[in-house]
C-alpha positions as CSV (number, residue, x, y, z in Angstrom):
1,M,218.7,78.8,30.9
2,D,217.4,82.0,29.5
3,E,216.0,81.2,26.1
4,C,215.4,84.9,25.4
5,L,219.2,85.4,25.2
6,T,219.4,83.5,22.0
7,L,217.7,85.2,19.0
8,N,215.1,86.7,21.4
9,G,213.8,83.2,21.9
10,G,212.4,83.3,18.4
11,C,209.9,86.0,19.4
12,S,209.2,88.7,16.9
13,Q,208.8,91.4,19.6
14,T,209.0,90.7,23.3
15,C,210.6,87.6,24.9
16,T,210.0,87.0,28.7
17,N,212.1,84.4,30.5
18,T,210.4,82.4,33.2
19,G,211.5,79.6,35.4
20,G,212.5,76.8,33.0
21,T,210.7,78.4,30.0
22,Y,209.8,81.6,28.2
23,N,206.9,83.3,26.4
24,C,206.5,85.8,23.6
25,S,204.3,88.9,23.8
26,C,203.4,91.8,21.6
27,S,203.2,95.5,21.9
28,E,199.9,97.4,21.9
29,G,198.2,97.2,18.6
30,F,199.6,93.8,17.8
31,A,198.4,90.3,18.6
32,L,200.3,87.1,19.0
33,D,199.9,84.8,16.0
34,G,199.0,81.1,16.2
35,D,202.7,80.1,16.3
36,G,203.1,81.8,19.6
37,H,206.1,83.8,18.4
38,T,205.0,86.1,15.6
39,C,203.2,89.4,16.3
40,A,200.7,90.5,13.7
41,D,198.8,93.8,13.5
42,F,195.6,93.9,15.4
43,D,192.7,95.8,13.7
44,E,191.2,97.7,16.6
45,C,188.5,99.1,14.4
46,L,186.9,95.6,14.2
47,I,185.8,95.9,17.8
48,R,183.2,98.6,18.4
49,N,184.8,100.8,15.8
50,G,187.8,101.3,18.0
51,G,185.6,103.4,20.3
52,C,185.5,106.2,17.6
53,G,182.4,108.2,17.3
54,Q,182.4,108.3,13.5
55,I,185.4,107.0,11.5
56,C,188.1,104.5,12.7
57,N,191.3,104.4,10.7
58,N,193.5,101.3,11.3
59,A,197.2,101.4,10.9
60,V,200.1,98.9,11.6
61,G,200.2,98.8,15.4
62,Y,197.7,101.5,16.1
63,Y,194.6,103.3,15.0
64,S,193.1,106.8,14.9
65,C,189.7,108.4,14.9
66,S,188.4,111.0,12.5
67,C,185.2,112.8,11.7
68,W,183.0,113.6,8.8
69,E,183.0,117.0,7.2
70,G,181.3,119.5,9.5
71,F,182.5,117.8,12.7
72,S,185.7,117.9,14.7
73,L,187.3,115.6,17.3
74,D,186.9,116.3,21.0
75,G,189.7,116.4,23.5
76,F,189.7,112.6,23.9
77,L,190.2,112.2,20.2
78,H,187.3,109.7,19.9
79,N,184.0,111.6,19.8
80,C,183.0,114.1,17.1
81,N,181.3,117.5,17.8
82,D,179.5,119.7,15.3
83,V,181.4,122.6,13.9
84,D,179.6,126.0,13.6
85,E,180.8,127.2,10.3
86,C,178.9,130.4,10.6
87,F,181.1,131.4,13.5
88,T,184.1,131.9,11.2
89,K,183.7,134.6,8.6
90,N,179.9,134.0,8.4
91,G,180.6,130.7,6.7
92,G,181.6,132.6,3.6
93,C,177.9,133.7,3.1
94,S,177.4,137.2,1.7
95,Q,174.3,137.8,3.8
96,F,172.8,135.2,6.2
97,C,174.4,132.0,7.5
98,T,172.4,129.3,9.3
99,N,174.3,126.5,11.1
100,T,173.0,122.9,10.9
101,V,174.3,119.6,12.3
102,G,177.4,118.9,10.2
103,S,176.7,121.6,7.7
104,Y,175.4,125.2,7.2
105,I,173.1,127.1,4.8
106,C,173.5,130.5,3.2
107,S,170.4,132.6,2.5
108,C,169.5,136.0,1.1
109,S,167.2,138.8,2.1
110,E,164.1,139.8,0.1
111,G,165.0,141.2,-3.3
112,F,168.0,139.0,-3.7
113,V,168.5,135.5,-5.1
114,M,171.3,132.9,-4.3
115,G,174.1,132.8,-6.8
116,W,175.5,129.7,-8.4
117,D,178.2,129.3,-5.7
118,G,175.6,129.0,-3.0
119,H,177.2,131.8,-1.0
120,S,176.7,135.0,-3.0
121,C,173.4,137.0,-3.1
122,I,172.5,138.7,-6.4
123,E,170.1,141.6,-6.5
124,L,166.9,141.1,-8.5
125,S,166.2,143.4,-11.4
126,T,163.2,145.8,-10.8
127,T,162.5,146.9,-14.4
128,K,158.9,147.2,-15.4
129,S,157.6,145.7,-18.6
130,T,155.5,148.0,-20.8
131,T,152.9,146.6,-23.2
132,T,152.1,148.9,-26.2
133,Q,148.8,148.3,-27.9
134,Q,148.5,149.6,-31.4
135,T,145.0,150.5,-32.7
136,T,144.5,150.6,-36.4
137,V,142.0,153.2,-37.5
138,P,140.4,152.4,-40.9
139,T,141.4,154.8,-43.6
140,T,138.6,156.6,-45.2
141,S,138.6,157.6,-48.8
142,P,139.1,161.3,-49.5
143,V,136.2,161.1,-51.9
144,A,132.7,162.3,-51.0
145,S,131.1,161.0,-47.8
146,S,129.2,158.3,-49.8
147,S,131.3,155.2,-50.2
148,R,129.6,154.5,-53.4
149,F,129.2,156.8,-56.2
150,Q,128.3,156.5,-59.8
151,T,129.3,158.4,-62.9
152,A,127.5,158.0,-66.1
153,Q,128.7,159.0,-69.4
154,Q,126.6,158.8,-72.5
155,T,128.2,158.8,-75.9
156,S,126.3,158.6,-79.2
157,T,127.4,158.6,-82.7
158,A,125.5,158.8,-86.0
159,L,126.3,155.2,-86.8
160,M,125.9,153.4,-83.4
161,D,124.3,154.2,-80.1
162,T,127.0,153.7,-77.4
163,S,126.6,154.3,-73.6
164,T,129.3,154.0,-71.0
165,M,128.7,153.8,-67.2
166,S,131.4,153.6,-64.6
167,T,130.8,152.5,-61.0
168,T,133.4,153.0,-58.3
169,D,133.3,151.2,-55.0
170,V,135.5,152.3,-52.1
171,M,136.4,149.4,-49.8
172,P,138.1,150.4,-46.5
173,T,140.7,148.1,-45.0
174,S,142.8,148.4,-41.9
175,S,145.4,150.7,-43.4
176,T,144.5,151.5,-47.0
177,A,141.5,152.1,-49.2
178,T,141.0,149.8,-52.2
179,V,139.0,151.2,-55.1
180,K,137.0,148.9,-57.3
181,T,135.9,150.3,-60.7
182,T,133.3,148.7,-62.9
183,T,132.9,150.1,-66.4
184,R,130.0,149.1,-68.7
185,Y,130.1,149.7,-72.4
186,V,126.9,149.3,-74.5
187,F,127.1,149.1,-78.2
188,G,123.6,148.8,-79.6
189,E,122.3,145.6,-78.1
190,T,125.7,144.3,-77.0
191,C,127.0,145.1,-73.4
192,F,130.6,144.8,-72.2
193,V,131.7,145.0,-68.5
194,F,135.2,145.7,-67.3
195,V,136.2,145.5,-63.6
196,S,139.5,146.9,-62.3
197,F,141.0,147.4,-58.7
198,I,143.2,150.3,-57.7
């Protein structure tokens, strides 16, 4: 009796008739379940990463290998080799491209700096800064060379002896000349002093 002729012997995939009995089996990528009839997906990545050099991707009934960015699969579709990004369009670098394992680096020549995109080189500004130093020359008074002079004025009347003396001081500053005037009035034995600044 061939049990496989009736409902495939209850096997989910392959039924093989033998003398007086039968057995179930599964296709590659599947494993026979504990009931001896059902085939379940077998995760090849659980055993030595499926033989993949970097990434193992399991799927129902099969698996595939893939690589990280900067690498590509070899002819056997398991191992990963470094990709030389600089070989194609200089890696997108505007000046220098240096290949590294799994990546690459752009760089610039002297007088340039790397732009925000990591690929473009921007020329540095060569403008010179000029420092201007201002020197303030004290202003001298247009009066006589002596910074201090005195003028005396005497006034007398028949009723009271009055004398007036004015003293002017010229005080230079950084940009202007300040004039201090002191005036003294004498009436008999009484003296009055007035100070003014111009």
